[in-house]
C-alpha positions in Angstrom: 46.4 142.3 122.0 43.3 142.4 120.0 43.8 141.2 116.4 42.5 143.2 113.4 38.9 142.9 112.3 38.5 141.1 108.9 37.5 144.1 107.1 40.5 146.0 108.2 42.7 143.2 107.6 41.4 142.7 104.0 41.7 146.7 103.4 45.2 146.7 104.6 46.2 143.7 102.3 44.5 145.2 99.3 46.1 148.5 99.8 49.7 146.5 100.1 48.8 144.6 97.0 47.9 147.9 94.8 51.0 149.7 96.2 53.2 146.7 95.5 52.0 147.1 91.8 53.4 150.7 91.8 50.2 152.6 92.1 49.5 155.7 93.8 47.1 154.5 96.4 44.5 156.5 98.6 42.3 155.8 101.4 40.1 158.8 100.6 39.5 160.9 97.2 42.7 162.8 96.8 42.8 166.3 95.9 41.9 167.6 92.4 45.6 168.3 91.3 46.4 164.7 91.8 48.1 163.0 88.9 46.4 160.1 87.2 46.0 157.2 87.5 45.3 156.3 91.2 43.5 153.8 93.0 41.1 154.6 95.6 40.2 152.1 98.1 36.6 152.8 99.4 33.6 151.3 101.4 33.4 148.1 102.9 30.8 146.0 104.5 31.4 142.6 106.8 28.9 140.0 106.2 29.9 137.9 109.2 28.8 134.4 110.4 29.6 133.5 113.9 29.6 130.2 115.6 30.6 129.1 119.0 34.1 128.9 118.3 35.0 130.8 114.7 34.1 133.7 113.0 33.6 133.5 109.1 31.9 135.2 106.5 32.4 137.8 103.5 33.9 141.3 103.2 32.5 143.5 100.3 35.2 146.2 99.5 35.0 148.7 96.7 38.3 149.4 94.9 38.2 152.4 92.5 40.7 153.1 89.8 40.6 156.7 88.1 42.4 157.3 84.9 42.2 160.2 82.0 39.7 159.4 79.5 42.4 158.9 76.7 44.2 156.2 78.9 41.4 153.5 79.0 43.6 150.6 78.4 45.8 151.9 81.2 42.9 151.6 83.6 42.0 148.4 82.1 45.5 147.0 82.6 45.5 148.3 86.2 42.2 146.5 86.8 43.6 143.1 85.4 46.8 143.3 87.3 44.6 144.0 90.8 42.4 141.4 90.0 45.1 138.9 89.0 46.8 139.6 92.8 43.3 139.1 94.5 42.5 135.9 92.8 46.1 134.5 94.1 45.6 136.0 97.5 45.0 133.3 100.0 46.0 134.5 103.6 46.8 137.2 105.8 48.2 137.4 109.4 44.8 136.3 111.0 42.5 134.8 108.2 42.3 132.8 105.0 40.6 134.3 102.0 39.0 133.1 98.9 37.6 135.7 96.3 34.1 135.1 95.0 34.4 135.6 91.4 30.8 135.5 90.6 30.2 138.3 92.8 33.3 140.4 91.9 32.3 141.8 88.8 34.4 145.1 87.7 32.8 147.8 85.6 34.2 150.8 83.6 32.5 153.9 83.7 32.9 157.1 82.1 33.2 159.9 85.1 32.3 163.6 84.3 32.3 164.7 87.9 35.4 166.8 87.6 36.5 169.1 84.8 38.6 166.6 83.0 36.9 163.6 81.7 37.9 160.1 83.3 37.7 156.6 83.2 36.4 155.1 86.3 36.8 151.6 87.2 34.8 150.0 90.2 35.8 146.6 91.7 33.1 145.5 93.8 35.6 143.0 95.6 34.1 140.3 97.6 35.8 137.7 99.5 35.2 134.9 102.0 37.4 134.8 105.2 37.6 131.9 107.5 
């Protein structure tokens, strides 16, 4: 049986972490009528370094949190809880992980792409796998 690729394994683990925190989590941007707040796990990029015997490298994974413009603290608290879990996440089934704190710098953005004004937090997660 083939093991999961590092990017998929991290994606699945982040999904489980967010669900475990009690958040509505999506692998796609949900329909317009979806209640806020929610987490959308988006784009990823794998930066592998191969050697003769092992694979290691980094994964960049975008985590998006959307919430109502009147609930900025809620979005910020969700970001804080997710970041806390990611900083303590060390191992999955096939890989060891370490967050690269200097490269993981969340942003809080105002989002006006819908009829409802929103807060959009982007966590550009970067983790080393080995």
